[in-house]
N, C-alpha and C positions, 0 to 999 in steps of 0.2 A: 511601569513594567510592559514589557513588549511581551504578546503571547509566546514567544521563543523561551525568550526570558521564566515565563512562568513555568512553563512543561520543562524546563531545565532544573527547575527549585523542585518540583514535583518529584524529580528522578531522583533527585540528590536524598530527598527525605526517604522515597521509596528505598534506596538503599541500606537505610538505618531503620528500615520495617515501619515506616508511619503508612498504617492503612489508609488512614483516612486520606491521604496524598494519594494511595494509591486509586480510593473510592473517586476521587477528583480526577485523574487522570483517564481513569475508563470514560467517565460524564463526558470529556473532554476530548476524547480521541478514538472514543469507539465506534462511532459512527464511520468515518473516515475508513476505519482500520478495517472495520465488515466491510466496507463498500469492494477494497480491492482484494479480500479471500472472496468474496463471490465473484467478483469479475476475474480472478485465476482459475476459482472451482466448478463457477458456474452451479452450484447447486447450494440451496438456502443451510440447509441442516450442514452439510459437512463446511459450508464456510462460518456455521456457528462456532463448529468445533474446534476450527482453525483458529477463528478468535481468541476463543478459550485458550487454547495451547499458548497463543501467544503472550496473554496477558498473564497468563503462568511464566512465562518466560521472562517476560519482561519485572515482574514481581521479584524472580531468582536471579536476575543478569543486570537490576539497574543499577549496580555498581560499577558493573561495566562501560557503559555512557560516559565519556568524559566530552566536557564541552570544546569544542574544536574547533569554533567558529562555524562550523554547518548546523543548521536546522536541528534539533532534536528529534522534529517529527520526522526527518530524512533517518535515523537510527531506527525509529519503532514503524516504519512503513516498511522498509528493509527487511527489517526481522519478521514482520507480519510476512511480506510479500514470498520470502523464503519458506515460509512453514507452509504456507499456501501451494507454493509451487512442488515442494517436497510431498506434501499429501496428494496431490493431482499424478505424481509419477509413482505414490504406491498403487495409486487406483486400480481396481479390476476393472477392464470393460465391460461395460454394461449391456446387455446382450435380454431384451423382452423383458426392461425391469416394470412390473405391475405400478399402478398410478396410487399415488397414498392419497387418503380422501381428502384428508386435512388438505393436501395441496389445492384439491378442488372448491373449498369452502372459503377461505382468507384470501384477500387479497394482498397478496407481497409489495405492490408498489407502494412508491412514497405515496404521501398526499402533496396538495396542491403548494405550500408552502416549501417544503422539502423540493418539489420539481420546479419550482422557481428558481432558487437559490441556485440549484444544479444548474438549470439551464446557464443563470450569468455563469460561474466558473468553470462552466463545460467551454462557454464562448470566448473568455478570458484565455483558457489554456488555449484552445482551436488558434487563437490568435498569435501566440507567443510562441505553438508550436511551427504555424507558418511564416516566425524570425527565423530559424534555424534552417539549415541546408537540408532538402529534400531526403535525400539521404538518410542522416542522421535524427530526423523528423522521425521516419521511418523505422528506423531503430527502437527510439524512443518508445512509440507505440506499440514495435512488439514487445519490447521488453517488460515495459510496465504496464500494457492494457491487457495485454495479449498472453502474459506470463512467460512469454518465451525465454530460456535461461541464456546467460551471456555466452556459455559455450557453443549453443544451437545456433544461436546469432553468426559466432564465429565461420561456425560450419557452412552455415547458409550464404553466407557474405562474401565467404572463401578470404578472411582477414584473422590475423592473428589474434587471438584472443585478449591479451592484452591490450594489441590497438581496439578492439571493441569497448574495452573496459575504459579506457582514456577518453574515448568520444562520447561514451553514455555518460561520464562523468561531466566533462564540458560541456554537452548539452544539456544535464540538471540544471546546472552553474546558470547559465543563461537562461534556462527557465525561470531561476527562481529571480533572479535580476528582473525577467522583464513582468515576472507576477507581482514584483513588488511596487513596480510601479504604479 
């Protein structure tokens, strides 16, 4: 059974209220989904809250995931990314925030093993992004790494919103194929 099949099976069991499947899904995907929240929000505490909200939504909406040939991780990532973007939009601008003493004590950076794994995956992603046309790779980076919404991308590039969506969808399909090699 492929990892994709396992996650699809977990989602199906979650849709039926299986708490053990939910715990397994959390164990398998929370690190990656947290990374997405942290990348968009750039605040650890807020990213943790966004991740909690994402898993609550996964629990409540697992029945909405339908196996359509696409990765269930795409569904999970999109759901999580949208929650993080919504939180970022609602955020009030920070003016002169005081430093939290807890932030000064613990090092939130990943350990050496996680850093090595991230470098390996990062190198593969960069190589796959280099295979895309430069304008499409730039759009993917802005949308999925910087948290820019599709509407903001359309406005900044002077392209129709549906065209941006199509380009990003096709680019993600190319990236998925590249990453599978």
